[in-house]
DOSE-836834 format. One record per residue (C-alpha): residue number from 1; residue in one letter; chain; x, y, z. Coordinates in pm, whole numbers, always signed. Example, Ala and Ser with C-alpha at 12.3 -4.5 7.8 and 13.67 -1.06 7.14 Angstrom:
2
1 a A +1230 -450 +780
2 s A +1367 -106 +714
This chain:
353
1 m A +8607 +4310 +4410
2 l A +8771 +4090 +4148
3 h A +8511 +3975 +3898
4 l A +8518 +3630 +3745
5 g A +8482 +3800 +3410
6 a A +8739 +4074 +3376
7 i A +8737 +4087 +2996
8 l A +8440 +4164 +2775
9 i A +8464 +4004 +2432
10 w A +8342 +4191 +2125
11 g A +8457 +3995 +1824
12 d A +8826 +3924 +1886
13 t A +8903 +4238 +2085
14 p A +8926 +4224 +2466
15 t A +8827 +4536 +2657
16 s A +8828 +4601 +3031
17 s A +8488 +4544 +3189
18 g A +8308 +4352 +3462
19 a A +8112 +4112 +3241
20 l A +7968 +3775 +3330
21 i A +8202 +3481 +3296
22 s A +7990 +3356 +3005
23 d A +8106 +3659 +2805
24 t A +8472 +3589 +2861
25 i A +8529 +3218 +2831
26 d A +8727 +3195 +2509
27 y A +8966 +3473 +2598
28 i A +9028 +3395 +2966
29 n A +9093 +3027 +2897
30 s A +9389 +3131 +2685
31 m A +9516 +3394 +2933
32 p A +9829 +3354 +3144
33 l A +9731 +3236 +3491
34 n A +9840 +3557 +3658
35 y A +9668 +3791 +3411
36 m A +9485 +4084 +3562
37 s A +9451 +4445 +3461
38 p A +9781 +4639 +3449
39 q A +9680 +4814 +3772
40 t A +9635 +4489 +3967
41 p A +9935 +4401 +4190
42 q A +10066 +4054 +4103
43 t A +10065 +3923 +4460
44 a A +10030 +3561 +4569
45 t A +9672 +3633 +4673
46 v A +9581 +3778 +4335
47 k A +9738 +3481 +4158
48 a A +9541 +3243 +4378
49 i A +9220 +3429 +4296
50 a A +9306 +3415 +3926
51 a A +9352 +3040 +3952
52 q A +9015 +3006 +4125
53 m A +8856 +3224 +3859
54 r A +8989 +2996 +3587
55 g A +8860 +2691 +3773
56 e A +8510 +2842 +3790
57 i A +8520 +2926 +3420
58 e A +8639 +2583 +3316
59 a A +8358 +2426 +3518
60 m A +8094 +2607 +3314
61 p A +7912 +2380 +3069
62 e A +7930 +2455 +2700
63 w A +7569 +2567 +2673
64 l A +7642 +2873 +2888
65 r A +7918 +3002 +2662
66 r A +7798 +3262 +2418
67 p A +7911 +3598 +2275
68 v A +7764 +3909 +2431
69 g A +7648 +4060 +2101
70 k A +7755 +4302 +1830
71 a A +7974 +4589 +1941
72 s A +7771 +4838 +1734
73 e A +7443 +4746 +1905
74 l A +7598 +4757 +2250
75 s A +7786 +5082 +2200
76 q A +7478 +5267 +2072
77 v A +7283 +5184 +2385
78 q A +7577 +5245 +2616
79 k A +7640 +5588 +2461
80 i A +7280 +5701 +2511
81 i A +7272 +5565 +2866
82 k A +7604 +5724 +2961
83 q A +7516 +6064 +2814
84 r A +7203 +6081 +3030
85 q A +7365 +5937 +3340
86 i A +7097 +5672 +3374
87 h A +7137 +5299 +3427
88 t A +7018 +4971 +3281
89 i A +7011 +4640 +3463
90 c A +7137 +4497 +3134
91 e A +7473 +4664 +3203
92 e A +7476 +4680 +3585
93 g A +7380 +4311 +3609
94 r A +7608 +4206 +3317
95 c A +7321 +4025 +3147
96 p A +7442 +3772 +2888
97 n A +7145 +3852 +2661
98 r A +7181 +4229 +2638
99 g A +7306 +4234 +2279
100 e A +7014 +4019 +2167
101 c A +6761 +4232 +2352
102 y A +6904 +4559 +2219
103 a A +6878 +4422 +1865
104 q A +6509 +4344 +1931
105 k A +6444 +4700 +2054
106 t A +6398 +4611 +2420
107 a A +6593 +4724 +2726
108 t A +6552 +4723 +3104
109 f A +6616 +5051 +3284
110 l A +6741 +5055 +3642
111 l A +6570 +5339 +3827
112 m A +6680 +5533 +4134
113 g A +7051 +5473 +4099
114 p A +7271 +5162 +4093
115 t A +7311 +5112 +4470
116 c A +7077 +4875 +4657
117 t A +6984 +4907 +5024
118 r A +6976 +4529 +5060
119 a A +7251 +4271 +5020
120 c A +7120 +3967 +4832
121 a A +7398 +3713 +4803
122 f A +7346 +3641 +4432
123 c A +7312 +3990 +4291
124 q A +7568 +4183 +4087
125 v A +7439 +4536 +4157
126 d A +7625 +4770 +4390
127 k A +7547 +4753 +4762
128 g A +7699 +4814 +5103
129 h A +7695 +5195 +5110
130 s A +7444 +5478 +5096
131 p A +7243 +5502 +4773
132 m A +7250 +5810 +4554
133 p A +6993 +6089 +4592
134 l A +6721 +6066 +4331
135 d A +6788 +6253 +4008
136 p A +6473 +6465 +3959
137 e A +6524 +6448 +3581
138 e A +6560 +6069 +3562
139 p A +6203 +5992 +3447
140 e A +6241 +6238 +3159
141 k A +6588 +6105 +3074
142 v A +6459 +5748 +3061
143 a A +6170 +5856 +2839
144 e A +6416 +6029 +2603
145 a A +6635 +5719 +2591
146 v A +6333 +5503 +2503
147 q A +6254 +5744 +2221
148 l A +6610 +5762 +2087
149 l A +6650 +5385 +2094
150 g A +6314 +5334 +1926
151 l A +6209 +5081 +2190
152 r A +5882 +4900 +2131
153 y A +5889 +4751 +2480
154 a A +6061 +4898 +2784
155 v A +6108 +4735 +3122
156 l A +6152 +4942 +3437
157 t A +6316 +4792 +3742
158 s A +6499 +4929 +4042
159 v A +6726 +4849 +4327
160 a A +6552 +4823 +4665
161 r A +6527 +5175 +4809
162 d A +6421 +5111 +5167
163 d A +6549 +5460 +5249
164 l A +6265 +5628 +5060
165 p A +5925 +5701 +5220
166 d A +5735 +5503 +4956
167 g A +6015 +5264 +4859
168 g A +6023 +5424 +4514
169 a A +5669 +5329 +4407
170 g A +5586 +5683 +4299
171 w A +5904 +5696 +4093
172 f A +5789 +5396 +3890
173 a A +5454 +5564 +3824
174 r A +5616 +5895 +3728
175 t A +5858 +5727 +3488
176 i A +5580 +5528 +3321
177 a A +5387 +5852 +3268
178 q A +5688 +6028 +3116
179 i A +5760 +5739 +2880
180 r A +5403 +5749 +2753
181 i A +5420 +6121 +2684
182 l A +5711 +6077 +2442
183 n A +5639 +5718 +2335
184 p A +5264 +5659 +2329
185 h A +5297 +5325 +2147
186 t A +5569 +5178 +2371
187 e A +5455 +4920 +2622
188 v A +5607 +4941 +2969
189 e A +5661 +4645 +3201
190 v A +5772 +4685 +3563
191 l A +5991 +4461 +3776
192 t A +5958 +4596 +4128
193 p A +6103 +4520 +4471
194 d A +5861 +4403 +4739
195 f A +5812 +4759 +4878
196 w A +5829 +4621 +5231
197 g A +6092 +4856 +5368
198 g A +6093 +5231 +5377
199 m A +6017 +5500 +5630
200 g A +5698 +5472 +5830
201 r A +5679 +5093 +5812
202 s A +5430 +4929 +6045
203 p A +5577 +4743 +6345
204 q A +5363 +4438 +6267
205 g A +5526 +4097 +6286
206 e A +5667 +3908 +5989
207 n A +5367 +3672 +5973
208 s A +5099 +3940 +5968
209 g A +5107 +3976 +5588
210 l A +5149 +4293 +5389
211 d A +5075 +4607 +5585
212 e A +4870 +4892 +5445
213 l A +5174 +5100 +5354
214 q A +5304 +4824 +5132
215 r A +4963 +4773 +4974
216 d A +4945 +5145 +4900
217 r A +5284 +5133 +4728
218 i A +5181 +4839 +4513
219 r A +4855 +5018 +4431
220 t A +5049 +5324 +4315
221 v A +5234 +5118 +4054
222 v A +4926 +4919 +3952
223 e A +4728 +5238 +3890
224 a A +4994 +5345 +3639
225 k A +4872 +5050 +3425
226 p A +5196 +4871 +3332
227 a A +5177 +4615 +3052
228 c A +5299 +4353 +3300
229 y A +5381 +4355 +3670
230 n A +5685 +4140 +3754
231 h A +5815 +4058 +4100
232 n A +6065 +3774 +4132
233 i A +6066 +3516 +4411
234 e A +6422 +3434 +4285
235 t A +6454 +3093 +4451
236 v A +6257 +2821 +4630
237 r A +6112 +2860 +4978
238 r A +6390 +2671 +5162
239 l A +6670 +2886 +5016
240 q A +6519 +3232 +5062
241 g A +6729 +3314 +5370
242 p A +7078 +3258 +5230
243 v A +6992 +3384 +4880
244 r A +6760 +3681 +4942
245 r A +6868 +3866 +5254
246 g A +6590 +4093 +5372
247 a A +6321 +3929 +5157
248 k A +6058 +3667 +5237
249 y A +5905 +3401 +5014
250 d A +5543 +3450 +5121
251 r A +5583 +3828 +5114
252 s A +5685 +3809 +4749
253 i A +5402 +3572 +4662
254 d A +5164 +3818 +4826
255 v A +5294 +4104 +4609
256 l A +5171 +3917 +4303
257 r A +4844 +3825 +4472
258 i A +4774 +4187 +4567
259 v A +4842 +4314 +4214
260 k A +4562 +4086 +4096
261 e A +4334 +4211 +4374
262 f A +4380 +4569 +4258
263 d A +4360 +4497 +3884
264 p A +4304 +4141 +3757
265 t A +4356 +4258 +3396
266 i A +4729 +4327 +3447
267 p A +4942 +4019 +3372
268 t A +5176 +3924 +3656
269 k A +5513 +3754 +3623
270 s A +5778 +3604 +3846
271 g A +6106 +3422 +3805
272 l A +6354 +3187 +3967
273 m A +6727 +3141 +3923
274 l A +6820 +2775 +3939
275 g A +7150 +2647 +4066
276 h A +7148 +2738 +4436
277 g A +7093 +2381 +4553
278 e A +6719 +2349 +4500
279 t A +6556 +2019 +4404
280 a A +6324 +1954 +4112
281 a A +6036 +1899 +4355
282 e A +6102 +2236 +4519
283 i A +6099 +2410 +4180
284 v A +5763 +2256 +4095
285 e A +5631 +2352 +4441
286 a A +5731 +2714 +4378
287 m A +5550 +2709 +4045
288 v A +5238 +2578 +4218
289 d A +5258 +2860 +4473
290 l A +5287 +3116 +4195
291 r A +4986 +2978 +4010
292 d A +4787 +2982 +4336
293 a A +4859 +3358 +4341
294 k A +4724 +3379 +3983
295 c A +5070 +3454 +3841
296 d A +5043 +3449 +3460
297 r A +5403 +3440 +3337
298 l A +5721 +3265 +3447
299 t A +6093 +3286 +3380
300 l A +6344 +3018 +3478
301 g A +6717 +3071 +3425
302 q A +7053 +2945 +3544
303 y A +7230 +3130 +3823
304 m A +7583 +3228 +3721
305 r A +7818 +3353 +3990
306 p A +7916 +3717 +3922
307 s A +8227 +3711 +4142
308 l A +8401 +3511 +4412
309 e A +8221 +3723 +4672
310 h A +7883 +3588 +4560
311 l A +7719 +3254 +4629
312 p A +7877 +2961 +4443
313 v A +7684 +2766 +4182
314 r A +7563 +2438 +4332
315 k A +7431 +2285 +4009
316 y A +7421 +2360 +3639
317 w A +7079 +2249 +3518
318 t A +7083 +2120 +3160
319 p A +6886 +2267 +2869
320 a A +6676 +1948 +2864
321 e A +6588 +1997 +3230
322 f A +6489 +2358 +3165
323 d A +6270 +2240 +2878
324 r A +6100 +1992 +3110
325 f A +6032 +2260 +3372
326 g A +5895 +2483 +3098
327 s A +5657 +2209 +2986
328 i A +5538 +2154 +3344
329 a A +5478 +2530 +3383
330 r A +5268 +2543 +3067
331 e A +5068 +2242 +3184
332 m A +4999 +2429 +3508
333 g A +4845 +2715 +3314
334 f A +5119 +2979 +3289
335 e A +5029 +3169 +2973
336 r A +5386 +3272 +2889
337 v A +5696 +3078 +2991
338 r A +6065 +3141 +2929
339 s A +6278 +2855 +3057
340 g A +6643 +2810 +2963
341 p A +6995 +2845 +3105
342 l A +7043 +3202 +2979
343 v A +6689 +3326 +3043
344 r A +6662 +3633 +3265
345 s A +6361 +3823 +3402
346 s A +6313 +4045 +3099
347 y A +6424 +3797 +2831
348 h A +6190 +3836 +2529
349 a A +5963 +4032 +2762
350 g A +5777 +4198 +2477
351 a A +5743 +3890 +2259
352 i A +5401 +3737 +2205
353 d A +5388 +3356 +2208
């Protein structure tokens, strides 16, 4: 795969990476058209891809162009993560806010390996081959990383692991417990998959709602008492099929509803990426559906294409439009709203409004 962002900018020094195009704009715009890494053959196809990459970059509005953060803050986190052979979605997903979050003592850990068993058309994480076996020491390693980084607020997420008997629900609970042993004052938020897949799934039809196995998996995570339970619907109802392969809109809404059934004291959160071709009315409709499920918190951000193999951006929503959606969400009763082009699921997750 040839990423749209092949150069990560720290100050004025380019280094090989797979960063988002927002990290690379100043450098790539001044690159020769046929620039790739020294190992990339300079074929006609590669040159054509490079030209398309530049076109995508030049089409990005100014408000999406920002530095990734200080090299010292990034390298400290990356060193600790690499030494323990664990993963963060901040790095795997090439989040444009990771430097800012690291500086604020927050990070989002990616549990159960970097390979997803699904193939969502927007997502940067690895997919398309068998996931790694679980590392039995991962919960302890994550807890140690939280301690070494001095995190006040940690977010746990994971790839979809439909190959596991419980979809990974028990792994979330175990990791939360380990973090609390070493970091009793650190709050832990979770961002989970829908837990629909996995071995032993009921043969019920798609319209029958969540089966008991899925409810049990959600209950397992809820009983670990996370500070917030996040599950993203990602996009509006009409676009679920092309954007979220293997997921369902109502199924995701029901995840949030069931969390509240099990424990109404746990705040729930969900998010959408805008730019897939949705309308303003559809965005508002999705917010209404989330509030009907008693969802407390909302994130709205701009989708940015990770590579030419991912879905193209259909629209860049303006900062003013994001502000308007944020105002509508607050009027609807969401208690905490993050709405802006560079907002991601865990952006300012630990901040109190």
